[in-house]
ZADO-759367 format. One record per residue (C-alpha): x, y, z negated; residue in one letter. Coordinates in steps of 0.2 Angstrom, whole numbers, plus 2048, in hexadecimal, padded with zeros to 3 digits. Each point is the difference from the previous one (the first is absolute). Layout:
BEGIN
XYZA...
This chain:
BEGIN
565334473V7EF807804D7F37F3807S7F280180CG7F27F47FFH7F380080EL7F17F47FEC7FA7F9811L7F37F47F9S7FA7FA7F0G8028097EFY80E8037F4N7FD8047EEE80E80C7FAV8078067F0V80D80E800M80880C7F4L809810802R813801800R8077FC7EFL8117FF7F8P8067EE7FCE7FB8007EER7EF805804H7FF7F380EK8047F37F3C7F38067F5R7F380180EA8047EE805L7FD7FA7EEE7EF809800L7FB7F9811L8067EF7FDN7F97FF7EFG8117F87F9S8128057FDS8067EE7FEH8007F9811S8107FA807S7FC807811Y806812803S7F280880AA80B810802L8107F7807Y7FA7EF805G7FB7FB812L7EE804802P7FB7F180AH8097F27F7R7F87EF7FFD8047FE7EDD7F78107FAL7FA7FF7EED7ED7FB801P7FD80A7F0S80381080AL7EE804805G7F880E809W7FE8117F6P7F08017F5T7F58107FEK8088027EFG812800807A7FB80D80DI7F880B7F2R8107FE7F6F80B80580FC7F5810802K8028057EEE8137FE803M7FF80C80FG8057F280CY7F280680CC7FA7EE806P7F77FF810S7F47F2802V7F87FE811F7FC7F480FI80A803810L7F37FD80FK8037FC812P80780F809G8078087F0Q8128037FCM8098037F0V8118087FDH8087F97F1I80D80D7FBN8117F97FBK8027FB7EEG7ED7FD7FDR7FA7F07F8L7F37F880AH7F77EF802A7F57F980EF7F37F3800R7F67F980FK7EE8027FCL7F67F0800S7ED7FC7FET8027F97EFS7F980A7F1S80C8087F4L8008007EDH7F78107F9G8118067F9T8097FF810D804812806C7F97FC811H7F07F87FAH7F580F804D808805810L7FF7EE807R7EE7FE7FAQ7FB810809K8097FB810L7F97EF801Q7EE807800E804808810S80B7F3809I7F87F07F9G8087F17FAS8097FA810T8137FD7FEE80A80C80CQ8117FD806L80C80D7F9C80D80780CF80B80F7FCS810808807I80D8077F4A810809803W80D80A7F6D809810802W80880E7F6M7F68107FFF80B80F7FDK7F480D7FCG7FB811807V80680D7F4T8118027F8S7F97FB7EFE7F67F1807G8107FA80AI80A8017F0N7F37F67F6R7FF7F380DE8137FD801L8028017EES7F37F27FES8077F480CI8128027FAL7FA7FD7EFE7F77F0806C80F7FA809V80B8027F0R7F47F67F6L7FF7F280DN8137FF800R8007FF7EDA7F57F1802H80A7F880EN7F380380DL802807812Q7F580F804S7F5800810L806811805A811807805I7FE8117F8P8128067FFE8037FC813T7EF809804A80580F7F5L811802808L7F97FF812F7F280C7FAL80D80D7FAA80A7FE811K7F180280AE7F980F7F8N8118097FFV8017FE813A7EE806802K80380F7F6Y810805808N7F87FE811T7F08097FDA80880F7F7S81080080AN80A8027F0N80F7F67FAD8007F67F0S8058107F6A7EF807804S7F77F07FAL8088027EEI7FA812800Q7EF7FA801G7F980980FR7EE7FA805S7FB7FB811L7F380980AS7EE7F97FFA8017FB813E80D7F37FCS7F47F57F6T7F17F7807S7F27F67F8G8037F97EEL8127FD803E80A80A7F3P80D80C808D8137FB7FDP80380C7F2M7F17F97F6T8077EF802V8128057FCL7FA8087F0R7F67F17FBG80D7F4803I80F80A7F8L7FF7F97EFT7FF7EE805S80D80280DL80C8077F3Q7FD7F17F5Y8037F480EV810809806V8078017EFH7FE7ED7FDR8087FD811H80F80C7FCN8027F77EFS8017EF808A80D80680DV80A8087F2S7FF7F07F6M8057F580FS80F80B804K8067FF7EDE7FE7ED800R8097FE811G80F80A7F9W8007F57F0E7FF7EF809K809804810G812801804D8078107F9K809803811Q7EF800808N7F18067F6K7F47FA80DW8067EE800A7EF7FA7F9K7F480D805I7FE80A810S7F280C806V7F77FF810D7FD80F80AA7ED7FA803K7F77F37F6P7F67F3809N7F08087F9T80380F80BW8037F6810Q7F480180FD7F37F27FEP7FE7FE812G8127FB803T8057F97EFF7FE7EE7FBS7F88037EFL7F080B7FCD80680F7F7P7EF8047FAY7FB7EE7FBG7FE7FA7EES80A7F0802G811805805D80380F7F6F7FD7FB7EEF80D7FA7F4C7FF7ED7FFK8048017EDF7F88107F8C7F280480EM808811802E7FB809810E80F80180BL7FB811809S811808802N80E7F87F6I8037EE7FCY80E7F47FEM8027F6811H80B7F1802C80A803810D8067ED800G7EE7FA800C7FC80B80FE8107FE80AK8047EE7FCL7EF7F87FEL7F580D80AN7F58027F1K7FB80F7F5D8027FF7EDF7FB8107F8N8008047EEI
């Protein structure tokens, strides 16, 4: 997800890298932590655990220099009261509350802290911030494609490490497609065939920085094809298994297909939150259950509980 961090009081020392593929993230962490032998995974471990490896220190000036040489574009700065930083999805980052103590000369924030203390003095200040998460989709077709590709890749890697993602990108992607198809057809007064032909909307149909529906649809197309292909493959596999395991007189003895999944229900009237991150992740593999999933009818009808995998 994208994160916003607004500093209301006090000061935050921040280190942030550009978006990187996984192998370069691992290399960057080795450089920043100064070790590749820690038992704690800074990439997939929980960031606020009580049992963090004490040998993992704050990045040094030398580590930042190596990251620059590798093209990781490290940003080293102090977030001050009234300032906000947008941390784009997939970017490695670390925060540290600024204290009045002096830093070792090799610490990457040594010079910045020393200069700031000259102006604010040595009085300890309470650090208070507000942070929130969202999914930035981009503005241009190319940017939207990059944002979606990045988040789907992060979700795949999280799933490979048996971790649940913070975001629900597949659900958001499907609703984004549904919304923008409707917007396009309404604004252009065309049917779905005209959408495939690629007619552009008039300039009057867009406002501000919000991209027009055709721009969004072009941007999400590749990721949408990937998600839909996976869903179709899962349905086909389920039908085949249903036939193999079920009674030959009734091919749907084991598996049936609902007309509308729970994730598409109205959140105002439905007992579960279709957009929440708790109910619609597989309890075994952490797969997001955006559109298709195995659902136990017995659990729901007899026990009045949901059990989705």
